[in-house]
C-alpha positions in Angstrom: -146.2 19.2 -5.7 -148.0 17.0 -8.2 -151.7 15.9 -7.9 -150.5 12.4 -7.3 -148.1 13.5 -4.5 -150.9 15.5 -2.8 -153.2 12.5 -2.8 -150.5 10.2 -1.3 -149.8 12.8 1.4 -153.5 13.0 2.2 -153.7 9.2 2.6 -150.7 9.2 4.9 -152.3 11.9 7.1 -155.6 10.0 7.3 -153.9 6.8 8.2 -151.8 8.6 10.9 -155.0 10.0 12.4 -156.6 6.6 12.6 -153.5 5.1 14.3 -153.4 8.0 16.8 -157.1 7.6 17.5 -156.8 3.8 18.0 -153.8 4.2 20.3 -155.7 6.7 22.4 -158.6 4.4 22.7 -156.4 1.5 23.9 -154.4 3.6 26.3 -157.5 5.1 28.1 -157.6 3.8 31.7 -160.5 1.4 32.6 -163.1 2.8 35.0 -163.2 0.7 38.1 -166.6 -0.8 38.9 -168.1 -1.0 42.4 -166.4 -3.3 44.9 -167.9 -6.7 45.2 -169.9 -7.3 48.4 -168.0 -9.1 51.1 -168.9 -12.8 51.7 -171.3 -13.7 54.5 -169.3 -15.0 57.5 -171.3 -17.9 58.8 -170.9 -19.1 62.3 -172.8 -21.0 65.0 -176.3 -19.9 66.0 -177.2 -19.1 69.5 -178.3 -22.1 71.6 -181.7 -20.8 72.3 -182.4 -20.3 68.5 -182.0 -24.0 67.8 -182.9 -25.8 71.1 -186.3 -26.8 69.7 -184.8 -28.8 66.8 -183.9 -32.5 66.7 -180.2 -33.1 67.3 -179.7 -34.5 63.8 -181.0 -31.2 62.3 -178.9 -28.7 64.4 -175.7 -29.3 62.5 -177.3 -28.1 59.3 -177.8 -24.6 60.7 -175.5 -21.5 60.9 -176.1 -17.9 61.5 -174.5 -14.5 60.7 -174.9 -10.8 60.8 -174.3 -8.9 57.6 -173.8 -5.1 57.3 -175.6 -3.2 54.5 -175.6 0.6 53.9 -178.5 2.6 55.4 -178.4 4.6 52.1 -176.0 3.5 49.3 -176.0 7.1 48.0 -175.0 8.5 51.4 -172.3 6.3 52.9 -171.8 8.8 55.7 -175.0 7.5 57.3 -173.3 4.2 58.1 -174.6 0.7 58.0 -177.2 -1.6 59.7 -176.7 -5.3 60.3 -179.1 -7.9 59.0 -179.6 -11.1 61.1 -179.5 -14.3 59.0 -180.1 -18.0 59.7 -179.2 -20.7 57.2 -180.3 -24.3 56.9 -177.7 -26.0 54.6 -179.0 -28.2 51.7 -179.4 -31.8 52.6 -177.2 -32.9 49.7 -174.3 -30.4 49.2 -173.2 -32.3 46.1 -176.4 -31.4 44.2 -176.8 -28.0 45.7 -178.2 -25.4 43.3 -178.1 -22.2 45.4 -179.9 -20.5 48.2 -183.6 -19.5 48.8 -184.2 -16.4 50.8 -187.3 -16.4 53.0 -189.1 -13.2 53.7 -192.6 -13.2 55.3 -193.4 -9.7 54.1 -195.6 -7.6 56.4 -194.3 -5.0 56.5 -192.5 -5.6 59.8 -192.5 -9.4 59.7 -189.5 -11.4 61.0 -188.1 -14.1 58.7 -185.0 -15.0 60.8 -186.3 -18.3 62.1 -188.3 -19.4 59.0 -185.8 -22.1 57.9 -186.7 -24.1 61.0 -190.3 -24.5 59.8 -189.7 -25.2 56.1 -189.6 -29.0 56.4 -193.4 -28.8 56.8 -193.8 -26.8 53.6 -191.1 -27.7 51.1 -190.6 -30.9 49.2 -187.5 -33.2 49.9 -186.2 -32.3 46.5 -186.1 -28.6 47.4 -184.6 -29.2 50.9 -181.9 -31.4 49.2 -180.7 -28.9 46.7 -181.1 -25.5 48.2 -179.8 -23.7 51.3 -182.7 -21.9 53.1 -181.9 -18.5 54.4 -184.2 -16.6 56.8 -183.5 -12.9 57.6 -185.1 -10.0 59.4 -185.5 -7.1 57.1 -183.7 -3.9 58.0 -185.2 -2.2 61.1 -187.1 -5.4 62.1 -186.5 -7.8 64.9 -182.8 -8.7 65.2 -181.8 -6.5 62.3 -180.9 -3.1 63.9 -184.6 -2.6 64.9 -186.1 0.8 64.8 -187.2 1.7 68.3 -189.9 4.3 68.9 -190.4 4.0 72.6 -188.0 4.1 75.6 -190.0 1.7 77.7 -192.4 -1.3 77.0 -194.9 0.5 79.3 -195.1 3.4 76.9 -195.7 1.1 73.9 -198.3 -0.9 75.8 -200.2 2.3 76.7 -200.3 3.4 73.1 -201.4 0.0 71.8 -204.2 0.0 74.3 -205.7 3.0 72.5 -205.7 1.2 69.1 -208.7 -0.8 67.9 -207.9 -3.5 65.3 -211.3 -2.9 63.7 -212.8 0.5 65.0 -216.6 0.1 65.3 -217.5 3.4 66.9 -216.6 7.0 66.3 -214.8 7.1 69.6 -212.7 4.0 68.7 -211.9 5.6 65.3 -210.8 8.8 66.9 -208.7 7.0 69.5 -207.1 4.8 66.9 -206.2 7.6 64.5 -204.8 9.7 67.3 -202.7 6.8 68.6 -201.3 6.2 65.1 -200.4 9.8 64.9 -198.6 9.6 68.3 -196.9 6.5 67.1 -195.5 8.3 64.0 -194.3 11.2 66.1 -192.6 8.9 68.6 -190.8 7.1 65.8 -189.7 10.4 64.2 -188.2 11.4 67.5 -186.3 8.2 68.3 -186.1 6.3 65.1 -182.8 7.8 63.8 -181.7 7.9 60.1 -182.8 4.4 59.4 -186.5 5.4 59.7 -186.5 7.1 56.3 -184.8 4.1 54.6 -187.1 1.1 55.3 -188.9 0.9 52.0 -189.5 -2.1 49.8 -186.8 -0.8 47.5 -184.3 -0.7 50.3 -185.1 -4.3 51.3 -184.8 -5.4 47.7 -181.4 -3.8 47.4 -180.4 -5.6 50.6 -181.4 -8.9 49.1 -179.2 -8.2 46.1 -176.2 -7.7 48.4 -177.1 -10.8 50.4 -177.3 -12.9 47.2 -173.9 -11.7 46.2 -172.7 -12.3 49.8 -173.6 -16.0 49.6 -172.2 -16.4 46.1 -175.5 -16.5 44.2 -175.3 -13.1 42.4 
């Protein structure tokens, strides 16, 4: 075989390799991404939740319960439900999105915050944003963590706690009560107890944003 023929054959082999490689890349199956969160299913709020509002305001409100995983990495642990209350934007035609309201705490309930926002937010904000209050996981209406079987047990423990201990006895009593509180929660709190961090609440907020269409 001549030198020219060998060079031509080499070029054909190289081109064939490129074609095979390109074909393989195109034919590779796409990796499916995670499923999109389900939309929030809004419905009427309980009568007692809105009874204090003026009649012309009540129609702006809706409520929902939204499931989120206790631990996204361990789906076998199940889900908890977050309680939500929404005040719809005054002008739907100029609506921008939703504002989620969380009072912090830890342990604060934000479920009913939309009802108070007319005193704090400007008409422009109320006109263009839905306001959504929610109780973070383990708090209030959102699958609350329970550490005591009776209210009497909780009251008895709280009676041992000083908000600002001023004496050594108050300090000892308060520290001991907090220790008993932790042990009671560890006994009755269930799997959610170890999944109530700021990170978990932030992940829940991401799911909620997607659930209302603002992701």
